[in-house]
Structure formats: C-alpha cells, structure tokens
PDB file with one MODEL, atoms N, CA, C and O in Angstrom:
MODEL        1
ATOM      1  N   UNK A   1     -67.681 -45.851 -10.097  1.00  0.00           N
ATOM      2  CA  UNK A   1     -67.612 -44.812  -9.189  1.00  0.00           C
ATOM      3  C   UNK A   1     -67.984 -43.092  -9.481  1.00  0.00           C
ATOM      4  O   UNK A   1     -68.533 -42.244  -8.778  1.00  0.00           O
ATOM      5  N   UNK A   2     -67.386 -43.056 -10.893  1.00  0.00           N
ATOM      6  CA  UNK A   2     -67.511 -41.491 -11.579  1.00  0.00           C
ATOM      7  C   UNK A   2     -68.840 -41.473 -11.935  1.00  0.00           C
ATOM      8  O   UNK A   2     -69.448 -40.406 -11.862  1.00  0.00           O
ATOM      9  N   UNK A   3     -69.379 -42.447 -12.299  1.00  0.00           N
ATOM     10  CA  UNK A   3     -70.899 -42.349 -12.835  1.00  0.00           C
ATOM     11  C   UNK A   3     -71.719 -41.939 -11.491  1.00  0.00           C
ATOM     12  O   UNK A   3     -72.460 -40.967 -11.354  1.00  0.00           O
ATOM     13  N   UNK A   4     -71.366 -43.007 -10.470  1.00  0.00           N
ATOM     14  CA  UNK A   4     -72.515 -42.902  -9.269  1.00  0.00           C
ATOM     15  C   UNK A   4     -72.069 -41.436  -8.670  1.00  0.00           C
ATOM     16  O   UNK A   4     -72.921 -40.632  -8.292  1.00  0.00           O
ATOM     17  N   UNK A   5     -70.667 -41.159  -8.617  1.00  0.00           N
ATOM     18  CA  UNK A   5     -70.693 -39.571  -8.004  1.00  0.00           C
ATOM     19  C   UNK A   5     -71.274 -38.715  -8.770  1.00  0.00           C
ATOM     20  O   UNK A   5     -71.747 -37.784  -8.118  1.00  0.00           O
ATOM     21  N   UNK A   6     -71.493 -38.613 -10.262  1.00  0.00           N
ATOM     22  CA  UNK A   6     -71.598 -37.858 -10.941  1.00  0.00           C
ATOM     23  C   UNK A   6     -73.574 -37.503 -10.759  1.00  0.00           C
ATOM     24  O   UNK A   6     -74.158 -36.433 -10.592  1.00  0.00           O
ATOM     25  N   UNK A   7     -74.087 -38.850 -10.880  1.00  0.00           N
ATOM     26  CA  UNK A   7     -75.545 -38.989 -10.583  1.00  0.00           C
ATOM     27  C   UNK A   7     -75.968 -38.538  -9.203  1.00  0.00           C
ATOM     28  O   UNK A   7     -77.100 -38.070  -9.078  1.00  0.00           O
ATOM     29  N   UNK A   8     -75.117 -38.638  -8.091  1.00  0.00           N
ATOM     30  CA  UNK A   8     -75.618 -38.267  -6.840  1.00  0.00           C
ATOM     31  C   UNK A   8     -75.251 -36.930  -6.436  1.00  0.00           C
ATOM     32  O   UNK A   8     -75.922 -36.306  -5.614  1.00  0.00           O
ATOM     33  N   UNK A   9     -74.066 -36.400  -7.059  1.00  0.00           N
ATOM     34  CA  UNK A   9     -73.472 -35.018  -6.517  1.00  0.00           C
ATOM     35  C   UNK A   9     -73.713 -33.784  -7.794  1.00  0.00           C
ATOM     36  O   UNK A   9     -73.902 -32.623  -7.434  1.00  0.00           O
ATOM     37  N   UNK A  10     -73.692 -34.086  -9.077  1.00  0.00           N
ATOM     38  CA  UNK A  10     -73.776 -33.170 -10.075  1.00  0.00           C
ATOM     39  C   UNK A  10     -72.461 -33.237 -10.860  1.00  0.00           C
ATOM     40  O   UNK A  10     -71.547 -33.989 -10.524  1.00  0.00           O
ATOM     41  N   UNK A  11     -72.405 -32.443 -11.887  1.00  0.00           N
ATOM     42  CA  UNK A  11     -71.408 -32.392 -12.581  1.00  0.00           C
ATOM     43  C   UNK A  11     -70.033 -31.679 -11.719  1.00  0.00           C
ATOM     44  O   UNK A  11     -68.933 -32.076 -11.334  1.00  0.00           O
ATOM     45  N   UNK A  12     -70.705 -30.580 -11.684  1.00  0.00           N
ATOM     46  CA  UNK A  12     -69.554 -29.389 -10.802  1.00  0.00           C
ATOM     47  C   UNK A  12     -69.124 -29.925  -9.525  1.00  0.00           C
ATOM     48  O   UNK A  12     -67.943 -29.808  -9.195  1.00  0.00           O
ATOM     49  N   UNK A  13     -70.035 -30.548  -8.713  1.00  0.00           N
ATOM     50  CA  UNK A  13     -69.109 -31.009  -7.365  1.00  0.00           C
ATOM     51  C   UNK A  13     -68.390 -32.343  -7.613  1.00  0.00           C
ATOM     52  O   UNK A  13     -67.397 -32.571  -6.923  1.00  0.00           O
ATOM     53  N   UNK A  14     -68.829 -33.358  -8.631  1.00  0.00           N
ATOM     54  CA  UNK A  14     -67.816 -34.231  -8.716  1.00  0.00           C
ATOM     55  C   UNK A  14     -66.499 -33.783  -9.250  1.00  0.00           C
ATOM     56  O   UNK A  14     -65.458 -34.283  -8.824  1.00  0.00           O
ATOM     57  N   UNK A  15     -66.506 -32.978 -10.050  1.00  0.00           N
ATOM     58  CA  UNK A  15     -64.973 -32.413 -10.462  1.00  0.00           C
ATOM     59  C   UNK A  15     -64.489 -31.662  -9.458  1.00  0.00           C
ATOM     60  O   UNK A  15     -63.300 -31.923  -9.270  1.00  0.00           O
ATOM     61  N   UNK A  16     -65.031 -30.609  -8.532  1.00  0.00           N
ATOM     62  CA  UNK A  16     -64.499 -30.396  -7.393  1.00  0.00           C
ATOM     63  C   UNK A  16     -63.706 -31.312  -6.672  1.00  0.00           C
ATOM     64  O   UNK A  16     -62.506 -31.226  -6.412  1.00  0.00           O
ATOM     65  N   UNK A  17     -64.647 -32.352  -6.329  1.00  0.00           N
ATOM     66  CA  UNK A  17     -64.075 -33.515  -5.438  1.00  0.00           C
ATOM     67  C   UNK A  17     -62.928 -34.030  -5.774  1.00  0.00           C
ATOM     68  O   UNK A  17     -62.050 -34.270  -4.945  1.00  0.00           O
ATOM     69  N   UNK A  18     -62.809 -34.269  -7.121  1.00  0.00           N
ATOM     70  CA  UNK A  18     -61.606 -34.926  -7.877  1.00  0.00           C
ATOM     71  C   UNK A  18     -60.407 -34.100  -7.996  1.00  0.00           C
ATOM     72  O   UNK A  18     -59.273 -34.579  -8.033  1.00  0.00           O
ATOM     73  N   UNK A  19     -60.759 -32.453  -8.073  1.00  0.00           N
ATOM     74  CA  UNK A  19     -59.700 -31.739  -7.889  1.00  0.00           C
ATOM     75  C   UNK A  19     -59.169 -31.768  -6.287  1.00  0.00           C
ATOM     76  O   UNK A  19     -57.964 -31.640  -6.071  1.00  0.00           O
ATOM     77  N   UNK A  20     -59.964 -31.913  -5.356  1.00  0.00           N
ATOM     78  CA  UNK A  20     -59.518 -31.889  -4.046  1.00  0.00           C
ATOM     79  C   UNK A  20     -58.655 -32.892  -3.707  1.00  0.00           C
ATOM     80  O   UNK A  20     -57.589 -32.784  -3.101  1.00  0.00           O
ATOM     81  N   UNK A  21     -59.358 -34.202  -4.277  1.00  0.00           N
ATOM     82  CA  UNK A  21     -58.339 -35.354  -4.099  1.00  0.00           C
ATOM     83  C   UNK A  21     -56.683 -35.012  -4.835  1.00  0.00           C
ATOM     84  O   UNK A  21     -55.609 -35.300  -4.307  1.00  0.00           O
ATOM     85  N   UNK A  22     -56.850 -34.437  -5.958  1.00  0.00           N
ATOM     86  CA  UNK A  22     -55.545 -34.130  -6.548  1.00  0.00           C
ATOM     87  C   UNK A  22     -54.723 -33.301  -5.876  1.00  0.00           C
ATOM     88  O   UNK A  22     -53.527 -33.558  -5.738  1.00  0.00           O
ATOM     89  N   UNK A  23     -55.228 -32.349  -5.449  1.00  0.00           N
ATOM     90  CA  UNK A  23     -54.445 -31.299  -4.625  1.00  0.00           C
ATOM     91  C   UNK A  23     -54.006 -31.926  -3.243  1.00  0.00           C
ATOM     92  O   UNK A  23     -52.918 -31.573  -2.789  1.00  0.00           O
ATOM     93  N   UNK A  24     -54.738 -32.787  -2.577  1.00  0.00           N
ATOM     94  CA  UNK A  24     -54.379 -33.266  -1.506  1.00  0.00           C
ATOM     95  C   UNK A  24     -53.289 -34.402  -1.632  1.00  0.00           C
ATOM     96  O   UNK A  24     -52.453 -34.498  -0.733  1.00  0.00           O
ATOM     97  N   UNK A  25     -53.260 -35.258  -2.697  1.00  0.00           N
ATOM     98  CA  UNK A  25     -52.256 -36.164  -2.987  1.00  0.00           C
ATOM     99  C   UNK A  25     -50.984 -35.344  -3.622  1.00  0.00           C
ATOM    100  O   UNK A  25     -49.826 -35.722  -3.445  1.00  0.00           O
ATOM    101  N   UNK A  26     -51.300 -34.286  -4.312  1.00  0.00           N
ATOM    102  CA  UNK A  26     -50.128 -33.518  -4.511  1.00  0.00           C
ATOM    103  C   UNK A  26     -49.301 -32.868  -3.400  1.00  0.00           C
ATOM    104  O   UNK A  26     -48.084 -32.697  -3.481  1.00  0.00           O
ATOM    105  N   UNK A  27     -50.010 -32.542  -2.426  1.00  0.00           N
ATOM    106  CA  UNK A  27     -49.293 -32.070  -1.097  1.00  0.00           C
ATOM    107  C   UNK A  27     -48.639 -32.980  -0.212  1.00  0.00           C
ATOM    108  O   UNK A  27     -47.737 -32.686   0.573  1.00  0.00           O
ATOM    109  N   UNK A  28     -49.241 -34.301  -0.421  1.00  0.00           N
ATOM    110  CA  UNK A  28     -48.647 -35.496   0.284  1.00  0.00           C
ATOM    111  C   UNK A  28     -47.489 -35.790  -0.371  1.00  0.00           C
ATOM    112  O   UNK A  28     -46.482 -35.937   0.322  1.00  0.00           O
ATOM    113  N   UNK A  29     -47.392 -35.938  -1.840  1.00  0.00           N
ATOM    114  CA  UNK A  29     -46.245 -36.323  -2.490  1.00  0.00           C
ATOM    115  C   UNK A  29     -45.032 -35.291  -2.445  1.00  0.00           C
ATOM    116  O   UNK A  29     -43.855 -35.589  -2.648  1.00  0.00           O
ATOM    117  N   UNK A  30     -45.482 -34.135  -2.170  1.00  0.00           N
ATOM    118  CA  UNK A  30     -44.434 -32.978  -1.984  1.00  0.00           C
ATOM    119  C   UNK A  30     -43.675 -33.067  -0.604  1.00  0.00           C
ATOM    120  O   UNK A  30     -42.464 -32.989  -0.397  1.00  0.00           O
ATOM    121  N   UNK A  31     -44.816 -33.270   0.371  1.00  0.00           N
ATOM    122  CA  UNK A  31     -44.146 -33.385   1.791  1.00  0.00           C
ATOM    123  C   UNK A  31     -43.473 -34.808   2.124  1.00  0.00           C
ATOM    124  O   UNK A  31     -42.371 -34.890   2.667  1.00  0.00           O
ATOM    125  N   UNK A  32     -43.967 -35.519   1.881  1.00  0.00           N
ATOM    126  CA  UNK A  32     -43.307 -37.080   2.249  1.00  0.00           C
ATOM    127  C   UNK A  32     -42.575 -37.856   1.243  1.00  0.00           C
ATOM    128  O   UNK A  32     -41.784 -38.721   1.620  1.00  0.00           O
ATOM    129  N   UNK A  33     -42.771 -37.620  -0.030  1.00  0.00           N
ATOM    130  CA  UNK A  33     -41.786 -38.419  -0.803  1.00  0.00           C
ATOM    131  C   UNK A  33     -40.426 -37.893  -1.034  1.00  0.00           C
ATOM    132  O   UNK A  33     -40.303 -36.806  -1.599  1.00  0.00           O
ATOM    133  N   UNK A  34     -39.307 -38.621  -0.618  1.00  0.00           N
ATOM    134  CA  UNK A  34     -37.960 -38.095  -0.840  1.00  0.00           C
ATOM    135  C   UNK A  34     -37.505 -37.928  -2.412  1.00  0.00           C
ATOM    136  O   UNK A  34     -37.725 -38.756  -3.296  1.00  0.00           O
ATOM    137  N   UNK A  35     -36.803 -36.639  -2.567  1.00  0.00           N
ATOM    138  CA  UNK A  35     -36.132 -36.755  -3.864  1.00  0.00           C
ATOM    139  C   UNK A  35     -35.212 -37.224  -4.236  1.00  0.00           C
ATOM    140  O   UNK A  35     -34.233 -36.769  -3.645  1.00  0.00           O
ATOM    141  N   UNK A  36     -34.883 -38.214  -5.220  1.00  0.00           N
ATOM    142  CA  UNK A  36     -33.735 -38.919  -5.279  1.00  0.00           C
ATOM    143  C   UNK A  36     -33.006 -38.670  -6.550  1.00  0.00           C
ATOM    144  O   UNK A  36     -32.307 -39.491  -7.144  1.00  0.00           O
ATOM    145  N   UNK A  37     -33.268 -37.335  -6.929  1.00  0.00           N
ATOM    146  CA  UNK A  37     -32.445 -37.071  -8.655  1.00  0.00           C
ATOM    147  C   UNK A  37     -31.091 -37.110  -8.260  1.00  0.00           C
ATOM    148  O   UNK A  37     -30.618 -36.503  -7.298  1.00  0.00           O
ATOM    149  N   UNK A  38     -30.407 -37.945  -9.143  1.00  0.00           N
ATOM    150  CA  UNK A  38     -29.018 -37.590  -8.837  1.00  0.00           C
ATOM    151  C   UNK A  38     -28.222 -38.747  -8.066  1.00  0.00           C
ATOM    152  O   UNK A  38     -26.994 -38.834  -8.084  1.00  0.00           O
ATOM    153  N   UNK A  39     -29.021 -39.570  -7.428  1.00  0.00           N
ATOM    154  CA  UNK A  39     -28.873 -40.632  -6.338  1.00  0.00           C
ATOM    155  C   UNK A  39     -28.758 -41.959  -7.030  1.00  0.00           C
ATOM    156  O   UNK A  39     -29.578 -42.373  -7.849  1.00  0.00           O
ATOM    157  N   UNK A  40     -27.675 -42.595  -6.639  1.00  0.00           N
ATOM    158  CA  UNK A  40     -27.508 -44.099  -7.557  1.00  0.00           C
ATOM    159  C   UNK A  40     -28.602 -44.846  -6.651  1.00  0.00           C
ATOM    160  O   UNK A  40     -28.916 -44.596  -5.487  1.00  0.00           O
ATOM    161  N   UNK A  41     -29.041 -45.736  -7.430  1.00  0.00           N
ATOM    162  CA  UNK A  41     -30.112 -47.047  -6.478  1.00  0.00           C
ATOM    163  C   UNK A  41     -29.057 -47.692  -5.512  1.00  0.00           C
ATOM    164  O   UNK A  41     -29.540 -48.148  -4.476  1.00  0.00           O
ATOM    165  N   UNK A  42     -27.730 -47.807  -5.666  1.00  0.00           N
ATOM    166  CA  UNK A  42     -27.083 -48.460  -4.570  1.00  0.00           C
ATOM    167  C   UNK A  42     -26.994 -47.642  -3.263  1.00  0.00           C
ATOM    168  O   UNK A  42     -27.052 -48.103  -2.123  1.00  0.00           O
ATOM    169  N   UNK A  43     -26.844 -46.371  -3.618  1.00  0.00           N
ATOM    170  CA  UNK A  43     -26.947 -45.439  -2.329  1.00  0.00           C
ATOM    171  C   UNK A  43     -28.096 -45.514  -1.708  1.00  0.00           C
ATOM    172  O   UNK A  43     -28.080 -45.667  -0.486  1.00  0.00           O
ATOM    173  N   UNK A  44     -29.413 -45.419  -2.452  1.00  0.00           N
ATOM    174  CA  UNK A  44     -30.707 -45.753  -1.848  1.00  0.00           C
ATOM    175  C   UNK A  44     -30.813 -46.861  -1.016  1.00  0.00           C
ATOM    176  O   UNK A  44     -31.179 -46.871   0.159  1.00  0.00           O
ATOM    177  N   UNK A  45     -30.472 -47.771  -1.696  1.00  0.00           N
ATOM    178  CA  UNK A  45     -30.388 -49.370  -0.983  1.00  0.00           C
ATOM    179  C   UNK A  45     -29.466 -49.391  -0.077  1.00  0.00           C
ATOM    180  O   UNK A  45     -29.791 -50.204   0.788  1.00  0.00           O
ATOM    181  N   UNK A  46     -28.353 -48.834   0.179  1.00  0.00           N
ATOM    182  CA  UNK A  46     -27.721 -48.939   1.626  1.00  0.00           C
ATOM    183  C   UNK A  46     -28.376 -47.952   2.235  1.00  0.00           C
ATOM    184  O   UNK A  46     -28.346 -48.303   3.415  1.00  0.00           O
ATOM    185  N   UNK A  47     -29.003 -46.842   2.173  1.00  0.00           N
ATOM    186  CA  UNK A  47     -29.700 -46.368   3.182  1.00  0.00           C
ATOM    187  C   UNK A  47     -30.616 -46.946   3.691  1.00  0.00           C
ATOM    188  O   UNK A  47     -30.807 -46.942   4.907  1.00  0.00           O
ATOM    189  N   UNK A  48     -31.356 -47.555   2.837  1.00  0.00           N
ATOM    190  CA  UNK A  48     -32.472 -48.253   3.192  1.00  0.00           C
ATOM    191  C   UNK A  48     -32.245 -49.486   4.501  1.00  0.00           C
ATOM    192  O   UNK A  48     -32.906 -49.744   5.507  1.00  0.00           O
ATOM    193  N   UNK A  49     -30.871 -50.114   3.867  1.00  0.00           N
ATOM    194  CA  UNK A  49     -30.493 -51.345   4.593  1.00  0.00           C
ATOM    195  C   UNK A  49     -30.148 -50.905   5.990  1.00  0.00           C
ATOM    196  O   UNK A  49     -30.430 -51.617   6.954  1.00  0.00           O
ATOM    197  N   UNK A  50     -29.521 -49.705   6.123  1.00  0.00           N
ATOM    198  CA  UNK A  50     -28.849 -48.992   7.251  1.00  0.00           C
ATOM    199  C   UNK A  50     -30.284 -48.605   8.132  1.00  0.00           C
ATOM    200  O   UNK A  50     -30.107 -48.452   9.341  1.00  0.00           O
ATOM    201  N   UNK A  51     -31.383 -48.472   7.728  1.00  0.00           N
ATOM    202  CA  UNK A  51     -32.399 -48.189   8.371  1.00  0.00           C
ATOM    203  C   UNK A  51     -32.542 -46.554   8.614  1.00  0.00           C
ATOM    204  O   UNK A  51     -33.024 -46.066   9.636  1.00  0.00           O
ATOM    205  N   UNK A  52     -32.016 -45.772   7.447  1.00  0.00           N
ATOM    206  CA  UNK A  52     -32.508 -44.602   7.841  1.00  0.00           C
ATOM    207  C   UNK A  52     -33.812 -44.062   7.476  1.00  0.00           C
ATOM    208  O   UNK A  52     -34.541 -44.641   6.670  1.00  0.00           O
ATOM    209  N   UNK A  53     -34.137 -42.913   8.078  1.00  0.00           N
ATOM    210  CA  UNK A  53     -35.322 -42.537   7.931  1.00  0.00           C
ATOM    211  C   UNK A  53     -35.622 -42.125   6.239  1.00  0.00           C
ATOM    212  O   UNK A  53     -34.847 -41.598   5.442  1.00  0.00           O
ATOM    213  N   UNK A  54     -36.759 -42.489   6.079  1.00  0.00           N
ATOM    214  CA  UNK A  54     -37.428 -42.092   4.633  1.00  0.00           C
ATOM    215  C   UNK A  54     -37.181 -41.082   4.086  1.00  0.00           C
ATOM    216  O   UNK A  54     -36.904 -41.203   2.892  1.00  0.00           O
ATOM    217  N   UNK A  55     -37.167 -39.833   4.608  1.00  0.00           N
ATOM    218  CA  UNK A  55     -36.871 -38.421   4.386  1.00  0.00           C
ATOM    219  C   UNK A  55     -35.280 -38.226   3.954  1.00  0.00           C
ATOM    220  O   UNK A  55     -34.772 -37.432   3.162  1.00  0.00           O
ATOM    221  N   UNK A  56     -34.718 -39.217   4.749  1.00  0.00           N
ATOM    222  CA  UNK A  56     -33.203 -38.881   4.397  1.00  0.00           C
ATOM    223  C   UNK A  56     -32.519 -39.911   3.198  1.00  0.00           C
ATOM    224  O   UNK A  56     -31.309 -40.006   2.989  1.00  0.00           O
ATOM    225  N   UNK A  57     -33.517 -40.602   2.519  1.00  0.00           N
ATOM    226  CA  UNK A  57     -32.857 -41.355   1.612  1.00  0.00           C
ATOM    227  C   UNK A  57     -32.335 -40.521   0.559  1.00  0.00           C
ATOM    228  O   UNK A  57     -31.251 -40.977   0.197  1.00  0.00           O
ATOM    229  N   UNK A  58     -32.704 -39.350  -0.164  1.00  0.00           N
ATOM    230  CA  UNK A  58     -32.277 -38.792  -1.212  1.00  0.00           C
ATOM    231  C   UNK A  58     -30.875 -37.839  -0.650  1.00  0.00           C
ATOM    232  O   UNK A  58     -30.124 -37.229  -1.411  1.00  0.00           O
ATOM    233  N   UNK A  59     -30.789 -37.872   0.360  1.00  0.00           N
ATOM    234  CA  UNK A  59     -29.781 -37.004   0.761  1.00  0.00           C
ATOM    235  C   UNK A  59     -28.362 -37.680   0.839  1.00  0.00           C
ATOM    236  O   UNK A  59     -27.381 -37.020   1.182  1.00  0.00           O
TER     237      UNK A  59
ENDMDL
END
C-alpha cells in the first residue's frame, strides 16, 4: 500500500495523505471516544449494561 501510493502520487503527496488521515483519526478520537480516566471498570460495565450512551460512560 505504501509503495503503491509512493509510486503513484510521489513522496510529498503520500506523506500529506498519511498526515491527513492521522489528523482525521485524531479528531475522531477526540470527539467520540469517552474519557475514562479515574473510572473503575465496574462503573463502565454498569453504565454499558444499563444502556447509557457511549458519551456518558466516563461520567
């Protein structure tokens, strides 16, 4: 995949493409993955079993 992109798009465009994907996934993670720091596994399991939205798991 990398070599195919490199041969087709060139060095600079290939690395810009990888940088764009990294930025997109960083924003996705920041926006949609809940923070669970300081929350016990049991609390997370209870929230999931109760049907809480994923955004509320860390609260």
